[in-house]
C-alpha positions in Angstrom: -19.6 -0.8 1.4 -23.1 0.2 0.4 -21.9 3.2 -1.5 -18.9 1.3 -2.9 -20.7 0.2 -6.0 -21.5 3.8 -7.1 -18.3 5.3 -5.8 -16.1 2.7 -7.5 -17.8 3.2 -10.9 -17.6 7.0 -10.6 -13.9 6.9 -9.5 -12.9 4.8 -12.5 -15.0 6.9 -14.9 -13.5 10.1 -13.6 -9.9 8.7 -13.6 -10.4 8.0 -17.3 -11.8 11.5 -17.9 -8.9 13.1 -15.9 -6.4 11.3 -18.2 -8.3 12.6 -21.3 -8.2 16.1 -19.8 -4.4 16.0 -19.7 -4.4 16.0 -23.5 -7.5 18.0 -24.5 -11.3 18.4 -24.2 -13.2 15.6 -22.5 -16.1 14.1 -24.4 -19.5 13.8 -22.7 -19.6 10.1 -21.8 -19.9 7.7 -18.9 -17.6 5.3 -20.8 -14.1 6.8 -21.3 -12.5 3.6 -22.6 -13.0 4.3 -26.4 -11.9 7.9 -26.2 -8.9 6.7 -24.3 -8.1 4.2 -27.0 -8.5 7.0 -29.6 -6.1 9.1 -27.6 -3.6 6.2 -27.4 -3.7 5.9 -31.2 -2.7 9.5 -31.5 0.2 9.2 -29.0 3.6 8.2 -30.4 4.3 5.2 -28.3 6.2 5.2 -25.1 5.1 5.2 -21.5 2.2 7.6 -21.9 0.6 5.5 -24.6 1.1 2.3 -22.5 -0.5 3.9 -19.4 -3.4 5.3 -21.5 -4.1 1.9 -23.0 -3.9 0.2 -19.5 -6.4 2.8 -18.3 -8.7 2.2 -21.2 -8.7 -1.5 -20.3 -9.2 -0.8 -16.6 -12.2 1.6 -17.3 -13.9 -0.5 -20.0 -15.8 -2.9 -17.6 -16.8 0.0 -15.5 -18.4 2.1 -18.3 -21.8 3.2 -19.4 -23.8 0.1 -18.8 -22.4 -0.3 -15.3 -23.0 3.4 -14.6 -26.7 2.8 -15.4 -26.9 -0.3 -13.2 -25.2 1.2 -10.1 -27.4 4.3 -10.4 -30.8 2.9 -11.5 -30.6 -0.9 -11.3 -32.2 -3.0 -14.1 -35.6 -1.5 -14.8 -36.9 -4.3 -17.0 -36.0 -6.9 -14.4 -37.3 -4.6 -11.6 -34.0 -4.9 -9.7 -32.6 -2.1 -7.6 -28.9 -1.4 -7.5 -28.8 -2.9 -4.0 -30.1 -6.1 -5.4 -27.5 -6.2 -8.1 -24.4 -5.4 -6.1 -23.7 -7.4 -3.0 -20.6 -6.6 -0.8 -18.1 -8.8 -2.8 -19.1 -7.2 -6.1 -19.0 -3.7 -4.5 -15.5 -4.5 -3.2 -14.5 -5.6 -6.7 -15.6 -2.3 -8.1 -13.7 -0.4 -5.5 -10.5 -2.4 -6.3 -10.9 -1.7 -10.0 -11.4 2.0 -9.3 -8.2 2.0 -7.2 -6.3 0.5 -10.2 -7.7 3.2 -12.5 -6.8 5.9 -10.0 -3.2 4.6 -9.7 -2.8 4.5 -13.5 -4.0 8.1 -13.9 -1.7 9.2 -11.0 1.2 7.6 -12.8 0.2 9.3 -16.0 0.0 12.7 -14.3 3.4 12.2 -12.8 4.8 11.3 -16.2 3.3 14.4 -17.8 4.8 16.6 -15.0 8.3 15.3 -15.8 8.1 16.7 -19.3 
């Protein structure tokens, strides 16, 4: 589970970016939640909009700040990523990433049906 912290964050980030790519260019960001919300605002309701909003909510806690922490730790406090993320927290990140991945899979399936 040592890599779970990093892999969980990246998986959720990339799931959000994959959803964005279904609709257009992907912005340069480690936090896709706001671009996903912007996308949802442009969609005309329905299942796609609902999934995009759910994905925004799922990726928000796994965004830019967490990306920095799982990669570099907390420099000011002189804490490494390994000190910040114990196994239960890493498992939590992996579970959140699985949720984000499932949401984007559902969105891809929905887009294929059109």
